[in-house]
C-alpha positions as CSV (number, residue, x, y, z in Angstrom):
1,X,69.3,157.8,110.1
2,X,69.2,156.6,106.5
3,X,71.1,153.3,105.5
4,X,73.2,155.3,103.0
5,X,74.5,157.6,105.8
6,X,75.4,154.5,107.9
7,X,77.4,153.1,105.1
8,X,79.3,156.3,104.6
9,X,80.0,156.5,108.3
10,X,81.3,152.9,108.3
11,X,83.5,153.5,105.3
12,X,84.9,156.7,106.9
13,X,85.6,154.8,110.2
14,X,87.5,152.1,108.3
15,X,89.6,154.6,106.5
16,X,90.4,156.3,109.8
17,X,91.5,153.1,111.4
18,X,93.7,152.2,108.5
19,X,95.3,155.6,108.6
20,X,95.9,155.5,112.3
21,X,97.2,151.9,112.4
22,X,100.5,152.8,110.8
23,X,100.4,156.6,110.9
24,X,99.8,156.9,107.1
25,X,99.0,160.3,105.7
26,X,100.8,163.5,105.0
27,X,102.3,163.8,108.5
28,X,104.3,160.6,108.4
29,X,106.8,159.8,111.1
30,X,110.6,159.8,110.3
31,X,112.3,156.5,109.7
32,X,113.8,154.8,112.7
33,X,116.0,152.5,110.6
34,X,116.1,150.3,107.5
35,X,115.5,146.6,106.8
36,X,115.1,144.2,103.9
37,X,112.3,141.8,103.1
38,X,113.3,138.2,103.8
39,X,110.5,135.9,102.4
40,X,109.9,135.5,98.6
41,X,106.7,137.5,99.0
42,X,105.4,139.3,102.1
43,X,102.0,140.9,102.7
44,X,102.0,144.0,104.8
45,X,98.9,144.5,107.0
46,X,97.2,147.6,108.3
47,X,97.6,146.4,111.8
48,X,99.2,143.6,113.8
49,X,96.3,141.1,113.8
50,X,96.2,138.7,110.9
51,X,92.6,139.7,110.2
52,X,93.8,143.2,109.3
53,X,93.6,144.4,105.7
54,X,96.5,144.1,103.3
55,X,98.2,147.4,102.5
56,X,101.0,146.2,100.1
57,X,102.8,143.1,98.9
58,X,106.6,143.2,98.8
59,X,109.3,140.8,97.5
60,X,112.5,139.4,98.8
61,X,115.4,141.9,99.0
62,X,113.3,145.1,98.9
63,X,114.5,147.8,101.2
64,X,112.0,149.3,103.6
65,X,112.1,152.0,106.2
66,X,111.0,151.2,109.8
67,X,108.7,153.9,111.1
68,X,107.2,152.3,114.3
69,X,107.7,149.3,116.6
70,X,105.5,147.3,119.0
71,X,107.6,144.7,120.8
72,X,108.5,142.2,118.0
73,X,106.3,143.8,115.3
74,X,107.4,146.6,113.0
75,X,105.6,149.1,110.8
76,X,107.6,149.5,107.6
77,X,107.3,151.9,104.7
78,X,108.0,150.7,101.1
79,X,109.7,152.7,98.3
80,X,106.3,153.5,96.9
81,X,105.1,155.0,100.2
82,X,102.8,152.2,101.4
83,X,103.0,151.3,105.0
84,X,102.1,148.1,106.9
85,X,102.9,145.8,109.8
86,X,105.0,142.6,109.9
87,X,106.9,140.7,112.5
88,X,110.7,140.8,113.0
89,X,111.3,137.2,111.7
90,X,110.3,138.4,108.2
91,X,112.9,141.2,108.1
92,X,116.6,141.1,107.4
93,X,119.3,143.5,108.3
94,X,121.9,144.9,105.9
95,X,124.5,142.5,107.4
96,X,122.1,139.6,106.7
97,X,121.8,140.6,103.0
98,X,125.6,140.9,102.8
99,X,126.0,137.3,104.2
100,X,123.4,136.0,101.8
101,X,125.2,137.6,98.8
102,X,128.5,136.3,100.1
103,X,127.0,132.8,100.3
104,X,125.9,132.9,96.7
105,X,129.4,134.1,95.6
106,X,131.0,131.3,97.5
107,X,128.5,128.8,96.2
108,X,129.5,129.7,92.6
109,X,133.0,128.4,93.3
110,X,132.1,125.2,95.1
111,X,132.2,121.8,93.2
112,X,128.8,120.2,92.7
113,X,128.2,117.0,94.7
114,X,125.2,115.9,92.7
115,X,121.8,117.0,91.5
116,X,118.7,116.6,93.6
117,X,114.9,117.1,93.2
118,X,111.9,117.1,95.4
119,X,108.4,115.8,95.1
120,X,106.7,118.7,96.8
121,X,107.3,122.4,97.3
122,X,110.5,123.0,99.4
123,X,111.3,126.3,101.0
124,X,114.8,127.8,100.6
125,X,116.0,129.6,103.7
126,X,118.6,132.3,104.2
127,X,120.2,130.2,107.1
128,X,120.0,126.5,108.0
129,X,117.2,127.1,110.5
130,X,113.5,126.6,110.4
131,X,113.1,130.1,111.9
132,X,115.1,131.8,109.1
133,X,113.1,133.5,106.4
134,X,112.4,131.6,103.1
135,X,113.2,133.8,100.1
136,X,112.1,131.3,97.4
137,X,110.6,127.8,96.8
138,X,111.8,124.8,94.9
139,X,109.0,123.5,92.8
140,X,108.3,119.7,92.5
141,X,110.7,117.9,90.1
142,X,112.8,121.0,89.8
143,X,116.6,120.1,89.7
144,X,119.0,121.9,92.0
145,X,122.8,121.4,92.6
146,X,123.8,120.1,96.0
147,X,127.0,121.7,97.3
148,X,127.4,120.7,101.0
149,X,125.6,119.3,104.0
150,X,125.7,120.4,107.6
151,X,124.2,119.2,110.9
152,X,122.6,121.9,113.0
153,X,121.1,121.7,116.5
154,X,117.4,122.6,116.5
155,X,117.6,125.5,118.9
156,X,116.2,129.0,118.9
157,X,118.2,131.1,116.4
158,X,119.4,134.4,117.9
159,X,119.0,137.1,115.4
160,X,120.6,140.4,114.7
161,X,118.6,143.4,116.1
162,X,116.6,145.2,113.5
163,X,117.0,148.5,115.3
164,X,120.0,149.5,117.4
165,X,119.3,149.5,121.2
166,X,118.3,152.9,122.6
167,X,121.1,154.7,124.5
168,X,121.2,154.1,128.2
169,X,120.4,157.1,130.3
170,X,122.9,158.1,132.9
171,X,121.6,157.5,136.4
172,X,120.7,160.7,138.3
173,X,122.9,161.3,141.3
174,X,120.6,162.4,144.2
175,X,122.4,164.0,147.2
176,X,120.4,163.8,150.3
177,X,121.6,165.4,153.5
178,X,121.5,163.1,156.5
179,X,119.0,164.4,159.1
180,X,120.6,164.8,162.5
181,X,118.5,163.4,165.4
182,X,117.0,166.0,167.7
183,X,118.2,164.2,170.8
184,X,121.4,162.1,171.1
185,X,120.7,158.4,171.2
186,X,122.0,156.3,174.1
187,X,124.8,153.9,173.5
188,X,123.7,150.3,172.6
189,X,124.1,147.7,175.4
190,X,127.0,145.3,175.1
191,X,126.1,141.9,173.6
192,X,125.8,139.0,176.0
193,X,128.8,136.6,176.0
194,X,128.6,132.9,175.3
195,X,128.0,130.4,178.2
196,X,131.0,128.9,179.9
197,X,130.1,125.4,178.7
198,X,129.5,126.3,175.1
199,X,131.9,123.7,173.8
200,X,130.0,120.9,175.6
201,X,126.7,122.2,174.4
202,X,128.1,122.1,170.8
203,X,128.8,118.4,171.0
204,X,126.2,115.9,169.9
205,X,126.0,112.1,170.3
206,X,123.9,111.6,167.2
207,X,125.8,109.8,164.5
208,X,126.2,111.8,161.3
209,X,124.8,109.9,158.4
210,X,127.1,109.6,155.4
211,X,125.5,111.2,152.4
212,X,126.4,110.0,149.0
213,X,126.5,112.7,146.4
214,X,123.6,112.4,144.0
215,X,124.5,111.7,140.5
216,X,123.9,114.5,138.1
217,X,121.1,113.8,135.7
218,X,122.3,113.2,132.1
219,X,121.9,116.2,129.8
220,X,118.9,116.1,127.6
221,X,119.8,115.4,123.9
222,X,119.4,118.3,121.6
223,X,117.5,117.3,118.4
224,X,119.4,118.1,115.2
225,X,118.5,118.7,111.6
226,X,120.4,117.9,108.3
227,X,120.6,120.9,106.0
228,X,121.9,121.1,102.5
229,X,123.3,124.1,100.7
230,X,121.8,124.1,97.2
231,X,122.2,126.3,94.1
232,X,119.1,126.9,92.0
233,X,119.1,127.0,88.2
234,X,118.2,130.7,88.4
235,X,121.5,131.4,90.3
236,X,120.8,132.1,94.0
237,X,122.0,129.7,96.7
238,X,120.3,128.9,100.0
239,X,119.6,126.2,102.6
240,X,117.0,123.5,102.5
241,X,116.1,120.6,104.8
242,X,118.0,117.5,103.5
243,X,115.2,115.0,104.2
244,X,112.8,116.1,101.4
245,X,115.7,116.1,98.8
246,X,116.1,113.1,96.6
247,X,119.4,112.6,94.7
248,X,118.7,112.2,90.9
249,X,120.8,109.1,90.6
250,X,119.0,106.3,88.6
251,X,116.7,104.0,90.6
252,X,118.8,101.0,89.3
253,X,121.6,102.3,91.4
254,X,119.7,104.0,94.2
255,X,118.0,100.7,95.2
256,X,121.3,99.5,96.7
257,X,121.4,102.3,99.3
258,X,119.8,100.0,101.9
259,X,118.4,102.8,103.9
260,X,121.5,104.8,104.0
261,X,121.6,108.5,102.9
262,X,123.3,109.2,99.6
263,X,125.5,112.2,100.3
264,X,127.0,112.7,96.8
265,X,127.2,111.0,93.4
266,X,129.1,111.4,90.2
267,X,129.2,109.9,86.7
268,X,132.8,108.6,86.0
269,X,132.5,107.2,82.5
270,X,129.9,106.1,79.8
271,X,129.2,102.6,78.4
272,X,127.2,102.0,75.3
273,X,124.8,99.1,75.5
274,X,123.1,98.7,72.1
275,X,121.0,101.9,71.8
276,X,121.4,103.0,75.5
277,X,124.2,105.0,77.1
278,X,124.9,103.9,80.7
279,X,127.1,105.7,83.2
280,X,129.6,104.3,85.6
281,X,128.6,105.8,88.9
282,X,130.4,106.8,92.1
283,X,128.5,107.6,95.2
284,X,129.2,108.3,98.9
285,X,126.7,107.3,101.7
286,X,126.4,107.8,105.4
287,X,124.4,106.1,108.2
288,X,122.0,107.7,110.6
289,X,123.0,110.0,113.4
290,X,125.3,112.9,113.8
291,X,128.9,112.4,112.8
292,X,132.0,114.7,112.6
293,X,132.7,113.5,109.0
294,X,130.6,113.7,105.9
295,X,130.3,110.1,104.8
296,X,131.5,106.6,105.9
297,X,131.5,104.6,102.7
298,X,131.9,105.0,98.9
299,X,131.1,102.7,96.0
300,X,131.6,102.4,92.3
301,X,128.9,100.8,90.1
302,X,129.6,99.5,86.6
303,X,127.2,98.4,83.9
304,X,127.4,94.7,83.0
305,X,126.9,94.4,79.2
306,X,126.1,90.7,79.5
307,X,123.4,90.8,82.2
308,X,122.3,94.4,81.4
309,X,122.4,95.5,85.0
310,X,124.5,97.5,87.5
311,X,127.1,95.7,89.6
312,X,129.6,96.8,92.2
313,X,133.2,97.3,91.0
314,X,134.6,98.8,94.2
315,X,133.4,99.5,97.7
316,X,135.0,100.9,100.8
317,X,133.2,100.8,104.2
318,X,133.9,102.2,107.6
319,X,135.8,105.2,106.4
320,X,135.7,108.8,107.6
321,X,135.5,110.9,104.4
322,X,135.2,114.6,104.0
323,X,133.6,116.6,101.3
324,X,134.2,117.6,98.6
325,X,134.7,114.6,96.4
326,X,136.6,115.5,93.2
327,X,136.2,113.8,89.8
328,X,139.1,114.3,87.4
329,X,141.6,112.5,85.2
330,X,144.2,110.5,87.2
331,X,147.8,109.7,86.3
332,X,148.2,106.0,86.9
333,X,151.5,104.1,87.2
334,X,151.2,100.4,87.8
335,X,153.3,99.0,90.6
336,X,153.4,95.4,89.4
337,X,152.5,93.1,86.5
338,X,148.8,92.7,85.7
339,X,148.0,96.1,87.3
340,X,147.1,97.8,83.9
341,X,149.1,100.1,81.7
342,X,150.4,103.5,82.7
343,X,148.5,106.5,81.5
344,X,145.7,108.9,82.2
345,X,142.3,107.5,83.2
346,X,139.0,108.8,84.4
347,X,139.0,108.8,88.2
348,X,138.3,110.5,91.5
349,X,139.9,111.6,94.7
350,X,138.6,111.4,98.3
351,X,140.0,113.0,101.5
352,X,139.6,110.8,104.6
353,X,141.2,109.8,107.9
354,X,143.9,107.1,107.8
355,X,145.0,104.7,110.5
356,X,147.7,107.0,111.7
357,X,145.2,109.8,112.4
358,X,146.3,112.0,109.5
359,X,144.1,113.2,106.5
360,X,145.1,111.9,103.1
361,X,143.5,112.5,99.7
362,X,143.7,109.2,97.8
363,X,143.3,109.1,94.0
364,X,141.6,106.2,92.2
365,X,141.7,105.4,88.5
366,X,138.9,103.6,86.6
367,X,140.7,101.2,84.2
368,X,137.9,99.6,82.2
369,X,135.7,98.0,84.9
370,X,138.5,97.9,87.6
371,X,139.2,100.6,90.2
372,X,142.9,101.0,91.1
373,X,144.6,103.1,93.8
374,X,146.7,105.6,92.0
375,X,148.3,107.5,94.9
376,X,147.8,109.6,97.9
377,X,149.0,112.8,99.4
378,X,148.2,114.8,102.6
379,X,145.1,116.9,102.6
380,X,143.2,119.2,105.0
381,X,139.5,119.2,105.8
382,X,137.6,122.1,104.3
383,X,136.4,124.8,106.8
384,X,132.7,124.5,107.6
385,X,130.4,126.1,105.1
386,X,128.2,127.6,107.9
387,X,129.1,128.8,111.3
388,X,126.5,130.1,113.7
389,X,129.0,132.4,115.4
390,X,129.7,134.2,112.0
391,X,126.0,134.9,111.6
392,X,125.4,136.2,115.1
393,X,124.0,133.0,116.6
394,X,125.2,130.1,118.8
395,X,128.0,127.9,117.6
396,X,127.1,124.9,115.4
397,X,127.5,121.4,116.6
398,X,128.7,118.7,114.2
399,X,129.9,116.0,116.7
400,X,127.9,113.3,118.4
401,X,127.5,115.4,121.6
402,X,126.0,118.8,120.9
403,X,126.7,121.6,123.3
404,X,123.8,122.4,125.7
405,X,121.7,125.3,124.9
406,X,121.1,128.3,127.2
407,X,117.8,126.7,128.4
408,X,119.6,123.5,129.4
409,X,122.3,125.5,131.3
410,X,119.6,127.4,133.1
411,X,117.8,124.1,133.9
412,X,121.1,122.6,135.3
413,X,121.7,125.6,137.5
414,X,118.1,125.4,138.9
415,X,118.6,121.7,139.6
416,X,121.9,122.5,141.4
417,X,120.1,125.0,143.7
418,X,117.3,122.5,144.4
419,X,119.9,119.8,145.4
420,X,121.7,122.3,147.7
421,X,118.5,123.3,149.5
422,X,117.6,119.6,149.8
423,X,120.9,118.9,151.5
424,X,120.6,121.8,153.9
425,X,117.0,120.8,154.9
426,X,118.2,117.2,155.6
427,X,121.1,118.5,157.7
428,X,118.9,121.0,159.8
429,X,115.6,119.1,160.2
430,X,116.7,115.5,159.5
431,X,114.3,115.1,156.5
């Protein structure tokens, strides 16, 4: 056979494989359902293996029809008619798209808690989970608005089914007639009775050892991740890991963080130092670990015109503050002499726990280089920005003791069965 004929046969075989991989051609199967592309860009392949050829490239939000399924892989058809395979983690349901749109609408009304940037590409996810699809990427040194932070347990994220489950078939009722024996069976003999001294035989002189109940092993800690809700300059909002984010506050102020994480920051006023304009800054910070509050300290930095450096004008530690922090003009009325003049001043307000266990929003006025308490009123903590239950997943954990996952519950049940069998073995066999 000539080499040219072999090449033609190989090309024809390749085309046949591509056509059979996802049932392309004039006799296309009907759609089983619909889905939407999750990542920013997704390459559809002719078959499930990654070595398969690319049939089409689709973008985030494009609607596709599902035409075939193999376990967790789906063959989808684009609007242009191209078909290819992808896995279920790259697809979103219509409800997922509605939640993502609702998140962007909600983010437009949320107060900004500071600008941040990143020194490397950072993926923006549809949900605060590493398993959620990434629909865009923040480029290095690109500025984004930080809106809120959440603490999420690092567990497998249950997802909405792409296709509805198939209807259950009704079990068939099989009626079988009982076969009558050819000959009548004799009556069974009566069971033997217990011996007359069965009570004495039941007694034992062996002392029963006192068994102390074994202490239950402590639950394994569930690792958690900090996630930030950000709004991009192009408009959409999404979730990013907090660790790669760097707040865009000047280094002359950020150097005083002392290893604590800057949760939010705001410019309160501007001071002119010769040809340079310097801001008066407010920030909130928090220590490591998981907490039921958003920050535990806040601090105001002023610019010293004499020494040309930032200094602390006000600091509050060991508080339990809740976002958002609001920056606005404050009406100040002095309560004594030397407390400044009455009037409107630049200031801010913070909601946090007081000693009586109630939440109060306290207003502070910036009078020159001095921060004064202007008043307080009751407040309520804002509802969580993200809830797993609303998105079809497990509930989120914001306290110091996360709820155990299903794997941990299964492990504790298995350990309980093992302890029960160990006790029965010791009772029966003495070991």
